[in-house]
Residue, then its C-alpha position, 0 to 999 in steps of 0.5 A: x500500500x502506498x503511503x499517503x502524504x500528510x497534505x492528502x490526509x488534510x484535504x480529506x479532512x477538510x472535504x469531510x468538514x465542508x460537506x458535513x457543514x453544508x449538510x447541517x446548515x438548513x434555513x430556519x423555520x417553525x415547521x419541517x414543511x417551512x424548512x423544506x420549502x425554503x430549501x427548495x426556494x434556495x435550490x431554485x435560485x441556484x438552478x438546482x431544479x431536480x433537488x428542489x423538486x425532491x424537497x417539494x415532493x417531500x412536502x406533498x407526501x409528508x405535509x399535504x395539509x401544511x400552509x406550504x403545500x399550496x406555495x409548493x404547487x406554484x413553485x413546482x409549476x415555476x420549476x417546470x417553466x424555468x426548465x423550459x418544459x412549457x407544455x407541462x408548465x401550462x398544465x401545472x399553472x392551469x391546475x393551480x388556477x382551478x384549485x386556487x382561483x382566489x389566490x393572491x398571485x392569481x394574476x401571476x398564474x394566469x400570466x404564466x399560463x399565457x407565457x407558457x403557451x407563448x413560449x411554444x410559438x414557432x420562430x416563423x409565422x408559416x407554421x402552426x400558431x395554435x399555441x399563440x391563440x391559446x396564449x391570447x385567450x389567457x392574456x385577454x383573461x388577465x386584462x379582463x379580470x386583472x387589468x391593474x396587474x403589473x403583468x397587464x402591459x406585458x400581456x398587451x405587447x404579447x397579444x400584439x406580437x401574436x396577432x401580427x404573426x397570425x395575420x402574416x400567416x393568414x396572408x401567407x396561406x391565402x397568397x399560397x393558394x392564389x399563386x398555386x392557382x387554387x382560386x376557390x380556396x384563395x378567395x375563401x381565405x381572403x374573405x375570412x381575412x376581410x371579416x376577421x381582421x381590421x388591418x386596412x392594408x391587408x383587407x384591401x390586398x385581399x379584396x383585390x385577391x377576391x376579385x382576381x380569384x373570381x375572374x380566374x374562376x370565370x364567375x362574372x356574377x360573383x365579380x359583380x357582387x364583390x364589386x358592390x361590396x368592396x368598391x368604396x372601401x379602398x384608400x390605396x390607389x394602386x390596390x384600387x386600380x388593380x381591383x377595378x381592372x380585374x372587375x372590368x375584365x370580369x364584367x366583360x364576360x357577362 
């Protein structure tokens, strides 16, 4: 057996001392549940989420009726959010919202539900935006029921960003159908956009697409109907000229 140097032995003793000191140093609290909760909070601050979850599980299993059981549920949802597990986080926040609808942090909970859906949005608007629609519904819930919340302004900004993505996607799909000569689907999409969105530039673009699609479908009577419906709504001269030109060609087929 090789001999160990005195320095090696000293390092071992110091390591044992440090480890034992760390393990014996716990936050103060009136109950074990409170101590466990404070330990979990500290671990979360250090991004040690697995160990924090273990502490919260102990509260849930050993002290389910403790005062700290409820904040532990919320902290667990926060851990899932911080880990980037946004689907699970949304479910956890929603569960908390259902069981504790009058909680003092309910505005925060609703905001975090919305944020969890927002975080699931793709980076580009040409992909599935259903999570964005879910996010909008909860941001609007926050604004409706907690309008004075510190999270209200952030909710408004996020709604605006998501709605812009949705508008761009709808236009992208409608234009795709038109360019690929699926004129019936292009017209249907454009009519839906005109009814659903208030963006005037987008509406006028779609009005022209409706007229052009009707022209390509060789449906002059529909052209007449859409001309009566849309002709007075243009303030973009270039778009109006395209609309009028398409109508003239369509009318010539009557």
